[in-house]
Structure formats: C-alpha cells, structure tokens
MARDOTOR-901380 format. One record per residue (C-alpha): x, y, z. Coordinates in Angstrom, 2 decimals. Example, Ala and Ser with C-alpha at 12.3 -4.5 7.8 and 13.67 -1.06 7.14 Angstrom:
<nodes>
NODE; 12.30; -4.50; 7.80
NODE; 13.67; -1.06; 7.14
</nodes>
This chain:
<nodes>
NODE; -0.07; 0.22; 0.12
NODE; 1.18; 3.06; -1.03
NODE; 1.34; 6.12; 1.74
NODE; 2.13; 9.78; 0.91
NODE; 4.18; 11.88; 3.36
NODE; 1.12; 13.90; 3.97
NODE; -0.49; 11.22; 4.79
NODE; 2.10; 10.41; 7.38
NODE; 1.93; 14.13; 8.98
NODE; -1.50; 13.43; 9.11
NODE; -0.84; 10.16; 11.42
NODE; 1.26; 12.05; 13.57
NODE; -1.37; 14.97; 13.71
NODE; -3.25; 12.72; 14.96
NODE; -0.91; 11.71; 17.68
NODE; -0.71; 15.23; 18.48
NODE; -4.22; 16.17; 18.84
NODE; -5.24; 13.41; 21.29
NODE; -2.03; 14.57; 22.98
NODE; -3.36; 17.99; 23.33
NODE; -6.52; 16.91; 24.54
NODE; -4.70; 14.13; 27.23
NODE; -2.57; 17.77; 28.01
NODE; -5.85; 19.77; 29.10
NODE; -7.70; 17.18; 30.63
NODE; -5.08; 15.12; 32.25
NODE; -7.14; 11.75; 31.29
NODE; -6.61; 10.48; 27.77
NODE; -9.96; 11.26; 25.32
NODE; -12.52; 9.07; 25.96
NODE; -12.40; 5.85; 23.86
NODE; -9.07; 6.67; 22.90
NODE; -6.36; 3.40; 24.44
NODE; -2.94; 4.64; 24.73
NODE; -1.85; 0.81; 23.59
NODE; -3.32; 2.57; 20.56
NODE; -1.59; 4.88; 19.68
NODE; 1.69; 3.42; 20.92
NODE; 0.48; 0.82; 17.87
NODE; -0.06; 3.45; 14.88
NODE; 3.75; 5.06; 16.31
NODE; 4.78; 1.42; 15.88
NODE; 3.03; 0.83; 12.58
NODE; 4.47; 4.65; 11.23
NODE; 8.31; 3.83; 12.48
NODE; 7.94; 0.54; 10.65
NODE; 6.67; 2.29; 7.19
NODE; 9.43; 4.53; 7.70
NODE; 12.31; 2.68; 8.41
NODE; 10.85; 0.08; 5.28
NODE; 10.46; 2.84; 2.58
NODE; 13.00; 4.95; 3.26
NODE; 15.74; 3.01; 4.89
NODE; 18.70; 5.35; 2.52
NODE; 17.33; 8.22; 3.59
NODE; 17.96; 10.73; 6.87
NODE; 15.55; 8.84; 9.39
NODE; 17.28; 8.80; 12.37
NODE; 15.67; 11.62; 14.52
NODE; 11.88; 10.61; 13.07
NODE; 12.50; 6.78; 14.52
NODE; 14.08; 8.53; 17.75
NODE; 11.36; 10.79; 18.46
NODE; 8.74; 8.20; 17.63
NODE; 10.36; 5.64; 19.92
NODE; 10.58; 8.22; 22.63
NODE; 6.95; 9.22; 22.30
NODE; 6.42; 5.27; 23.06
NODE; 8.52; 5.10; 25.74
NODE; 6.70; 8.70; 27.59
NODE; 3.18; 7.24; 26.84
NODE; 4.29; 4.06; 28.51
NODE; 5.17; 6.30; 31.68
NODE; 2.21; 8.20; 32.23
NODE; 0.42; 4.56; 32.73
NODE; 2.28; 3.92; 35.69
NODE; 1.14; 4.60; 38.77
NODE; 3.54; 7.00; 40.12
NODE; 3.05; 9.40; 37.45
NODE; -0.26; 10.40; 37.89
NODE; 0.64; 13.15; 39.77
NODE; -0.81; 16.09; 38.15
NODE; 2.62; 17.90; 37.71
NODE; 4.86; 14.65; 37.00
NODE; 2.14; 13.90; 33.73
NODE; 2.29; 17.54; 32.69
NODE; 5.58; 17.60; 31.73
NODE; 5.46; 14.37; 30.47
NODE; 2.79; 15.32; 28.02
NODE; 4.29; 18.27; 27.20
NODE; 7.57; 16.01; 26.33
NODE; 5.30; 13.81; 24.59
NODE; 3.99; 16.72; 22.48
NODE; 7.95; 17.81; 21.26
NODE; 8.78; 14.21; 20.02
NODE; 5.68; 14.38; 17.81
NODE; 6.70; 17.27; 16.67
NODE; 9.83; 16.87; 16.49
NODE; 8.84; 13.42; 14.31
NODE; 6.07; 15.61; 11.99
NODE; 9.62; 18.17; 10.98
NODE; 11.64; 15.16; 10.33
NODE; 8.85; 13.84; 8.47
NODE; 7.89; 16.90; 6.48
NODE; 11.56; 18.03; 5.55
NODE; 13.95; 14.82; 5.81
NODE; 12.19; 12.84; 4.02
NODE; 12.74; 12.91; 0.20
NODE; 9.31; 14.16; -1.59
NODE; 7.46; 11.95; -2.77
NODE; 7.47; 10.81; -6.33
NODE; 4.21; 11.39; -8.44
NODE; 2.18; 8.44; -9.65
NODE; 0.61; 8.92; -13.14
NODE; -1.63; 6.21; -14.61
NODE; -2.80; 6.21; -17.32
NODE; -5.92; 2.95; -18.10
NODE; -6.99; 2.96; -21.87
NODE; -8.95; 0.32; -22.73
NODE; -8.93; 0.01; -26.77
NODE; -5.18; -0.41; -28.39
NODE; -6.76; 1.73; -31.28
NODE; -7.55; 4.53; -29.32
NODE; -4.01; 4.87; -26.82
NODE; -3.27; 7.54; -29.47
NODE; -5.92; 9.71; -27.71
NODE; -2.70; 9.53; -24.68
NODE; 0.07; 8.85; -26.11
NODE; 1.89; 11.93; -26.26
NODE; 0.64; 12.56; -22.94
NODE; 2.20; 9.36; -21.26
NODE; 5.56; 9.72; -23.24
NODE; 5.87; 13.49; -21.31
NODE; 5.04; 11.59; -18.60
NODE; 7.23; 8.79; -19.05
NODE; 10.59; 11.00; -19.63
NODE; 10.15; 13.34; -16.39
NODE; 12.40; 11.71; -13.59
NODE; 10.25; 12.85; -11.22
NODE; 6.96; 10.26; -11.58
NODE; 6.44; 7.13; -12.21
NODE; 4.11; 6.16; -14.87
NODE; 2.12; 3.10; -15.48
NODE; 0.47; 2.27; -18.64
NODE; -2.89; 0.17; -17.51
NODE; -4.81; -1.36; -20.32
NODE; -7.98; -2.03; -18.64
NODE; -10.68; -5.02; -19.64
NODE; -13.57; -4.26; -21.28
NODE; -16.95; -6.25; -22.45
NODE; -19.32; -6.62; -25.23
NODE; -23.00; -6.25; -24.48
NODE; -26.18; -8.23; -25.27
NODE; -28.94; -6.92; -27.10
NODE; -30.50; -6.85; -23.17
NODE; -27.63; -4.76; -21.98
NODE; -25.92; -7.69; -19.83
NODE; -22.62; -8.60; -20.64
NODE; -21.24; -10.59; -22.79
NODE; -17.73; -11.41; -23.60
NODE; -14.73; -9.84; -21.84
NODE; -11.99; -8.32; -24.26
NODE; -8.14; -7.56; -22.75
NODE; -5.67; -5.82; -25.45
NODE; -2.99; -5.36; -23.42
NODE; -0.50; -7.33; -25.71
NODE; -1.32; -5.12; -28.57
NODE; 0.23; -1.96; -27.55
NODE; 3.92; -0.64; -29.29
NODE; 6.49; -2.70; -28.26
NODE; 7.79; 0.76; -26.59
NODE; 5.18; 1.05; -24.34
NODE; 5.39; -0.72; -20.91
NODE; 2.43; -2.41; -19.94
NODE; 1.30; -2.78; -16.46
NODE; -1.29; -5.78; -15.43
NODE; -4.45; -4.40; -14.65
NODE; -4.43; -7.47; -11.62
NODE; -1.13; -6.31; -10.41
NODE; -1.94; -2.84; -9.61
NODE; -4.24; -1.74; -7.29
NODE; -6.02; 1.85; -7.67
NODE; -7.29; 1.64; -4.11
NODE; -4.11; 0.69; -2.49
NODE; -1.73; 3.58; -4.63
NODE; -4.02; 6.20; -4.54
NODE; -2.02; 7.12; -7.99
NODE; -2.04; 11.41; -7.96
NODE; -3.63; 11.29; -11.61
NODE; -5.47; 9.09; -13.46
NODE; -5.95; 9.81; -17.14
NODE; -8.90; 8.18; -18.83
NODE; -10.18; 8.11; -22.50
NODE; -13.25; 6.25; -22.35
NODE; -16.32; 8.42; -21.14
NODE; -18.99; 6.29; -20.81
NODE; -19.51; 4.20; -17.53
NODE; -22.33; 1.69; -17.87
NODE; -24.17; 4.17; -20.27
NODE; -23.12; 2.86; -23.64
NODE; -24.83; 0.23; -24.78
NODE; -22.26; -1.89; -27.33
NODE; -19.35; -2.18; -24.99
NODE; -18.35; -1.56; -21.14
NODE; -15.20; -1.14; -19.18
NODE; -14.69; -2.92; -16.34
NODE; -17.19; -1.72; -13.48
NODE; -13.97; -0.93; -11.16
NODE; -12.45; 1.27; -14.05
NODE; -15.65; 3.52; -14.00
NODE; -15.38; 7.02; -13.53
NODE; -16.94; 7.38; -10.98
NODE; -15.01; 4.81; -9.21
NODE; -11.63; 6.21; -10.06
NODE; -12.41; 9.27; -8.54
NODE; -12.70; 7.93; -4.86
NODE; -8.60; 7.12; -5.29
NODE; -7.60; 10.20; -7.24
NODE; -7.66; 13.86; -6.63
NODE; -6.99; 14.10; -10.27
NODE; -9.14; 12.36; -13.25
NODE; -8.57; 13.56; -16.64
NODE; -10.65; 12.59; -19.64
NODE; -9.00; 13.13; -23.07
NODE; -11.57; 12.07; -25.53
NODE; -11.05; 9.38; -27.58
NODE; -11.99; 11.51; -30.76
NODE; -11.25; 14.60; -32.60
NODE; -14.16; 16.93; -33.92
NODE; -13.93; 19.93; -36.45
NODE; -13.45; 21.96; -33.52
NODE; -16.79; 23.81; -33.78
NODE; -18.92; 22.73; -31.43
NODE; -19.32; 19.61; -29.37
NODE; -22.72; 17.32; -29.41
NODE; -24.66; 16.58; -26.57
NODE; -24.05; 13.52; -26.49
NODE; -19.89; 13.43; -27.01
NODE; -20.15; 16.27; -24.27
NODE; -22.73; 14.94; -21.43
NODE; -21.37; 11.67; -20.53
NODE; -20.24; 10.45; -16.98
NODE; -16.84; 11.07; -17.11
NODE; -17.39; 14.12; -18.08
NODE; -19.20; 15.24; -14.89
NODE; -16.75; 13.21; -12.90
NODE; -13.72; 14.32; -13.95
NODE; -11.41; 17.21; -12.60
NODE; -10.40; 18.22; -15.43
NODE; -11.52; 17.57; -19.18
NODE; -9.45; 18.29; -22.39
NODE; -10.72; 19.71; -25.51
NODE; -9.65; 20.83; -28.92
NODE; -10.29; 24.23; -28.28
NODE; -12.10; 27.46; -26.83
NODE; -15.02; 26.98; -29.55
NODE; -15.57; 23.24; -28.08
NODE; -14.66; 24.43; -24.58
NODE; -17.77; 26.88; -24.77
NODE; -19.84; 23.99; -25.67
NODE; -18.55; 21.61; -23.43
NODE; -19.78; 24.38; -21.02
NODE; -23.25; 25.15; -22.72
NODE; -24.17; 21.17; -22.52
NODE; -22.69; 20.11; -19.32
NODE; -24.36; 23.04; -17.48
NODE; -27.50; 21.60; -18.74
NODE; -27.29; 18.38; -17.10
NODE; -25.41; 19.99; -13.85
NODE; -26.56; 23.15; -13.43
NODE; -24.65; 23.90; -9.93
NODE; -21.47; 22.66; -11.18
NODE; -18.94; 25.53; -12.35
NODE; -17.35; 23.65; -15.56
NODE; -15.39; 26.98; -16.05
NODE; -12.04; 25.36; -14.65
NODE; -12.50; 21.86; -15.31
NODE; -12.16; 22.32; -19.24
NODE; -8.72; 23.00; -20.44
NODE; -8.42; 23.88; -24.34
NODE; -5.05; 22.37; -24.81
NODE; -5.60; 20.61; -28.17
NODE; -5.82; 16.18; -28.80
NODE; -3.14; 14.22; -28.87
NODE; -4.49; 12.28; -31.88
NODE; -3.18; 15.39; -33.48
NODE; 0.35; 14.98; -32.11
NODE; 0.69; 11.38; -33.25
NODE; -0.43; 11.82; -37.09
NODE; 1.86; 14.93; -37.60
NODE; 5.07; 12.89; -36.72
NODE; 4.07; 10.16; -38.52
NODE; 7.65; 8.37; -40.30
NODE; 8.24; 5.46; -41.91
NODE; 10.53; 4.82; -38.86
NODE; 7.67; 5.50; -36.80
NODE; 4.92; 3.12; -38.97
NODE; 5.00; -0.47; -38.84
NODE; 3.46; -1.42; -42.25
NODE; 2.14; -5.20; -42.65
NODE; 3.71; -7.03; -44.57
NODE; 1.05; -8.20; -46.72
NODE; 0.45; -4.81; -47.27
NODE; 4.02; -3.87; -48.52
NODE; 3.58; -7.57; -50.66
NODE; 0.40; -6.28; -52.22
NODE; 0.66; -2.60; -52.97
NODE; 4.37; -3.96; -54.84
NODE; 2.32; -6.61; -56.99
NODE; -0.11; -4.26; -57.88
NODE; 1.76; -1.02; -58.21
NODE; -1.24; 1.83; -58.31
NODE; -1.55; 4.41; -59.30
NODE; -2.63; 5.63; -56.28
NODE; -4.43; 4.62; -52.66
NODE; -7.28; 5.89; -50.69
NODE; -8.17; 5.25; -47.33
NODE; -11.84; 4.60; -46.87
NODE; -13.43; 4.94; -43.50
NODE; -16.52; 3.98; -41.83
NODE; -17.31; 4.74; -39.30
NODE; -20.40; 3.42; -36.36
NODE; -22.99; 6.57; -36.71
NODE; -22.91; 7.27; -39.64
NODE; -23.60; 3.18; -40.57
NODE; -26.39; 3.02; -37.83
NODE; -27.73; 6.05; -38.93
NODE; -28.41; 4.98; -43.00
NODE; -30.60; 1.94; -44.30
NODE; -27.56; -0.76; -44.65
NODE; -28.40; -1.80; -48.00
NODE; -27.92; 1.35; -49.27
NODE; -25.29; 1.93; -47.55
NODE; -23.28; -1.58; -48.81
NODE; -24.28; -0.91; -52.12
NODE; -22.69; 2.91; -52.18
NODE; -19.44; 1.49; -50.81
NODE; -19.08; -1.44; -53.28
NODE; -19.76; 0.56; -56.17
NODE; -17.07; 3.10; -54.72
NODE; -14.56; -0.24; -54.60
NODE; -15.30; -1.16; -58.16
NODE; -14.52; 2.19; -59.57
NODE; -11.65; 2.00; -57.75
NODE; -10.37; -1.46; -59.16
NODE; -10.95; -0.64; -62.44
NODE; -9.30; 3.00; -62.13
NODE; -6.07; 0.90; -60.65
NODE; -7.07; 2.77; -57.27
NODE; -5.72; -0.05; -54.22
NODE; -8.88; 1.02; -50.90
NODE; -7.60; 0.18; -47.94
NODE; -10.73; 0.22; -45.91
NODE; -10.85; 0.26; -42.26
NODE; -14.38; -0.29; -40.92
NODE; -14.50; 1.15; -37.15
NODE; -13.51; -1.79; -34.71
NODE; -16.67; -1.84; -33.11
NODE; -19.21; -1.53; -36.00
NODE; -19.45; -5.68; -35.81
NODE; -20.16; -5.54; -31.93
NODE; -22.65; -2.44; -32.09
NODE; -24.40; -4.33; -34.77
NODE; -24.86; -6.99; -32.63
NODE; -25.92; -4.84; -29.96
NODE; -28.30; -2.76; -31.16
NODE; -29.16; -3.57; -34.82
NODE; -28.50; -7.60; -35.19
NODE; -30.92; -7.81; -38.66
NODE; -28.14; -5.20; -40.09
NODE; -25.04; -7.82; -38.77
NODE; -25.62; -10.70; -41.49
NODE; -25.67; -8.24; -44.36
NODE; -22.83; -6.21; -43.13
NODE; -20.96; -9.59; -42.64
NODE; -21.50; -11.14; -46.32
NODE; -20.35; -8.00; -47.91
NODE; -17.07; -8.06; -45.49
NODE; -16.75; -11.62; -46.69
NODE; -17.24; -10.39; -50.57
NODE; -15.07; -7.66; -50.19
NODE; -12.50; -10.03; -49.43
NODE; -12.74; -13.32; -51.60
NODE; -13.16; -10.81; -54.65
NODE; -9.95; -9.06; -53.49
NODE; -11.38; -5.27; -53.89
NODE; -9.20; -3.91; -51.67
NODE; -7.12; -4.24; -48.22
NODE; -8.97; -4.65; -45.07
NODE; -7.57; -2.85; -42.30
NODE; -8.46; -4.73; -38.96
NODE; -5.24; -3.73; -36.79
NODE; -5.52; -2.03; -33.74
NODE; -3.33; 0.71; -35.14
NODE; -5.22; 3.13; -38.11
NODE; -1.75; 4.69; -38.75
NODE; -0.33; 2.26; -41.26
NODE; -3.60; 3.02; -43.63
NODE; -3.23; 6.84; -42.79
NODE; 0.59; 7.10; -43.54
NODE; 0.46; 4.68; -46.81
NODE; -2.74; 6.45; -48.74
NODE; -2.88; 9.24; -50.94
NODE; -6.06; 10.16; -50.43
NODE; -9.26; 10.14; -47.22
NODE; -12.61; 8.97; -48.08
NODE; -15.19; 7.62; -46.37
NODE; -17.88; 8.72; -43.94
NODE; -17.97; 12.48; -42.20
NODE; -16.29; 11.45; -39.00
NODE; -13.98; 12.17; -36.55
NODE; -10.96; 9.90; -38.51
NODE; -11.54; 12.57; -41.16
NODE; -11.18; 15.68; -39.03
NODE; -7.85; 14.08; -38.21
NODE; -6.79; 13.61; -41.73
NODE; -7.23; 16.82; -42.19
NODE; -3.97; 17.00; -40.49
NODE; -2.16; 15.56; -43.04
NODE; -2.56; 18.02; -45.30
NODE; -3.79; 15.18; -48.10
NODE; -6.94; 15.38; -49.70
NODE; -10.36; 14.04; -48.81
NODE; -13.35; 13.00; -50.75
NODE; -16.40; 12.90; -47.61
NODE; -19.33; 11.05; -48.67
NODE; -22.64; 12.02; -47.61
NODE; -25.18; 9.73; -45.21
NODE; -28.32; 8.61; -47.49
NODE; -27.09; 10.18; -50.80
NODE; -24.49; 9.57; -53.48
NODE; -22.86; 13.07; -52.58
NODE; -19.56; 13.37; -52.35
NODE; -17.47; 16.18; -50.92
NODE; -13.64; 17.02; -52.19
NODE; -11.74; 18.80; -49.54
NODE; -7.88; 19.38; -49.19
NODE; -7.26; 21.21; -45.65
NODE; -10.60; 22.57; -44.26
NODE; -10.79; 23.92; -48.01
NODE; -13.60; 23.08; -49.67
NODE; -12.89; 22.15; -53.34
NODE; -16.13; 20.39; -55.06
NODE; -19.24; 18.18; -54.73
NODE; -20.55; 15.37; -57.25
NODE; -22.49; 12.67; -57.27
NODE; -21.21; 9.82; -58.64
NODE; -17.68; 8.13; -57.68
NODE; -16.67; 8.24; -61.71
NODE; -16.78; 12.14; -61.68
NODE; -13.64; 11.92; -58.98
NODE; -11.70; 9.56; -61.46
NODE; -12.43; 11.42; -64.61
NODE; -9.04; 12.25; -66.68
NODE; -8.35; 16.19; -64.80
NODE; -10.00; 15.18; -61.18
NODE; -8.03; 11.93; -61.80
NODE; -4.35; 13.80; -62.30
NODE; -5.07; 16.61; -59.67
NODE; -5.05; 13.41; -57.10
NODE; -2.23; 12.17; -58.34
NODE; 0.08; 15.31; -58.47
NODE; -0.65; 15.11; -54.33
NODE; 2.10; 14.43; -52.87
NODE; 2.22; 13.54; -49.17
NODE; 1.79; 17.18; -47.37
NODE; 2.43; 16.53; -43.79
NODE; 2.66; 19.28; -42.05
NODE; 6.18; 19.84; -39.84
NODE; 5.09; 21.28; -37.40
NODE; 4.80; 19.62; -33.77
NODE; 1.00; 20.70; -32.56
NODE; 2.83; 19.39; -28.86
NODE; -0.65; 19.26; -27.28
NODE; 0.23; 15.97; -24.61
NODE; 3.23; 18.37; -23.61
NODE; 1.01; 21.21; -22.84
NODE; -1.83; 18.56; -21.60
NODE; 1.05; 16.86; -19.00
NODE; 2.70; 20.21; -18.38
NODE; -0.78; 21.91; -17.17
NODE; -2.12; 18.29; -15.16
NODE; 0.91; 18.16; -13.09
NODE; 1.01; 21.73; -12.12
NODE; -2.69; 21.40; -11.06
NODE; -2.15; 18.26; -8.89
NODE; 0.45; 19.63; -6.59
</nodes>
C-alpha cells in the first residue's frame, strides 16, 4: 500500500491532537486507548524504516520511540501526579513535533504516480503523447494499465470480456491491471479516454474502472476524448457523459469546444462551474499524426506485398464509421461503398478499407438485423480481392500510406485534415461526395466516376503526401498543466 508523506504527517497530527486533549484534561480522551496510540506510532516507524531506509530517518525513528516510552510512563501509578504528568505530556508533544518536522523536511519528496487507463489499443493515440511526457519525467512513476472491457448483449448484460494489453507498441511498458491496485496506490493523476461508464449500449469497461469509482482514489482524474471533432462545437452525446461529470479536468481541442462543453454540461449539472475544469489544450491524436514517419509506422508485410504486386496509381484510405452506418439503410450503405470500391478497382486505385473496430459489436448489440448483411459484404470484399481490409488496432499505417481519405464524415476525417492530403467525404443517405483539401472545400459530385475522370484523377495523382512538419505539442501542454494543477 502506498502512503504519501502528507498521510504520514496526518497520522502524527492525530497523535498530537490526542496529546493536546490529554494535556487539557489530564486523562486520555474518551474511547482512546494508549495502546492504540503506541501501535500507530510503531506502525508509522516501521513503515518509514522500510520505505525510507536510505534516507536520514534517525531523528524521526528516535522521536517516535521516545514518544512510545513517554506514553508508557503516563500509565505508571507513580506518574499520576498532575505536575509529573504534565511534564511527560509536554515532552510527548515535543517528540511528536520533532517527528512531524523530520517527515516533512528530512524525507525525500513523494514521487508522483501518473496512471493511464486505456481500454482499446486502437484508441491509445489519444493518450500516447501525454504518456511520453510522463515517461521521460525523472520525478514521475508512470503506469500504462490497459483495462478489460465487455461487449454487451442486446438486453444490456455483459457478454465476452476483452483485454488488449498485448496489442500496444513494443516501446510502451504495460502493467497488468490485476497487479496494480488503484485503491491501495491512490495515484496522483489518472488519465482515461472512455467517458461512458455503464451508459454505453455496445461496450462497457470493467465496472471497477468506471469514472465514479476512480474518482474515489485520486485527486486528479483527467478525461481525454478518444476522438477529434472539427473544432467548432461538441454535440450533447459527446459532451454529457459520466466521465465529463466526474473528472476533475476535461481536455478539449480549442476555445470553441470549451464553450460547447460548458453550455451542454451546465444544462445537465447547473450547480457545477465547469469553466475551470475544461482545458482547451488540443488533442494528442494530432501529435501522433503530425509525427508519423516510416520509422514509426509498422506497415504489415502483406500490405507491402499487395502494393508491390498491384503498383496502384494511388491509395485511398476508406473509413466506415459506426454512427454513419447506424443512421443509414444498411442495404443502401453497402451498395454505395461497393460501387466506390469497384470504380477504384477499375482505375487501379487501391482501397484500404477500415471499418470502425466496434462496428460488428455494435450491430450485434443494436442492429442484429444488419449484422448478417454487413458480414456478407465483408466476406465478399475479402474473397473478391477488392482491396486491403484494415482490422489492425492501429489506423496510422493506412493514414500514412494513403494519398486520399474517402468515406464518412467522422472524427477520422477531422484527424486526417492534419496530413494536408485531399479528402473525399460521403454524405449520408445520398450518393453525394465532397472533395476537400485541408479544411478547404473544392467541389462536389454525385458519382464516384466523376472523381476518377481524367482532370480530377490527374489532380489527385499530382498530390504528394503533405504532412505538416510542425509539432502541435498537445501532449506536452496537457501533461505540464495537469502536473502543475495536481500539486
């Protein structure tokens, strides 16, 4: 069990408080047994000797031992005289004050514990650059503790449990969630990226890691969204969730999002002042994408082989999101992307199709009638060799390799903007497509073939991957401000 210096001082102050009452009345306070006071002092001394054995602790231990001896003397019959008793109690007070002074000034400063609790490895990018700052801080003990999560059955009960601790990058040291006790360790800071607790219909993190439980054991719970938005506003379904209520700090992308959070959260919790707890410091996801390089991104060998054999003119990263799929007729949606994939095949444009990792679990839980239709198309995509199916935890190989984004309006599109590459977004429930470069709208069409005509096709071919070289540094800003606020 981790005990901080502050808690050690609080223990000594408990003994000082008992001693003060003893001095006033000449008797131990009602319900207080001298043996219990001695036991606390011995426990305190033993803990300090074990934890701080390489520090200057002689004065502290000697003071606690003297306190125990003096406390024993107060129980002896010949010391019941009030004058003698008062002198002993006065000495006891001095020994406790000496012990308190030694704990505060002779023991080394507590090392902060900063804990990261990702649940899906594919969402680790929302915490990684913050963790990198913690990991290189010599005054910090950092722990990355992937936590288990459950699928939900249609009736809301828990189905299969998943644990993805073996899916993180090799350079991230992983701590087993069953070997680190948050109640015992009471970490100084906890970072989370799942805001839902028990309010998600599709999945649930282990109940021990709900934000309301974590808040019991830390003074600084920080929620960092697992997604990025367009930066203009935050809709209620993203803004009002248990973690946003329970966290001490919420990280958002900019001042506009902060205003949105305050507006929506204030409706749900009108008595809470959210202005100081919402920090517009950016998103670590942008740090990840801005710093992509061939040395960082691991390209699957089978992808390299496909690209070498096909020699495509360009590579499209096609993103299918959960929300867009649920809001559309499944047959229409599948037919639309099938037509797009077929048009790309004809033009020798390689498609890397990345369905959201939770699509299948979502359909099983919320749209069971859609599940078989979706799985039939997924099987056809593989069997007919329409492109590369990306089911990796890490979406960054597809982002790095691709020349163009195509697919749903989603947080992935907002993230892709940072690459500077062109984007083709598909409007829901229509065949309309919208072409952007960065945040600038260029033109629209209602047929994939329009995008593959010679003039537009040439424009796409002329694009070179245009990663911006600036480092947004969100992770550094977030880490420094949270550590400063947690002191």
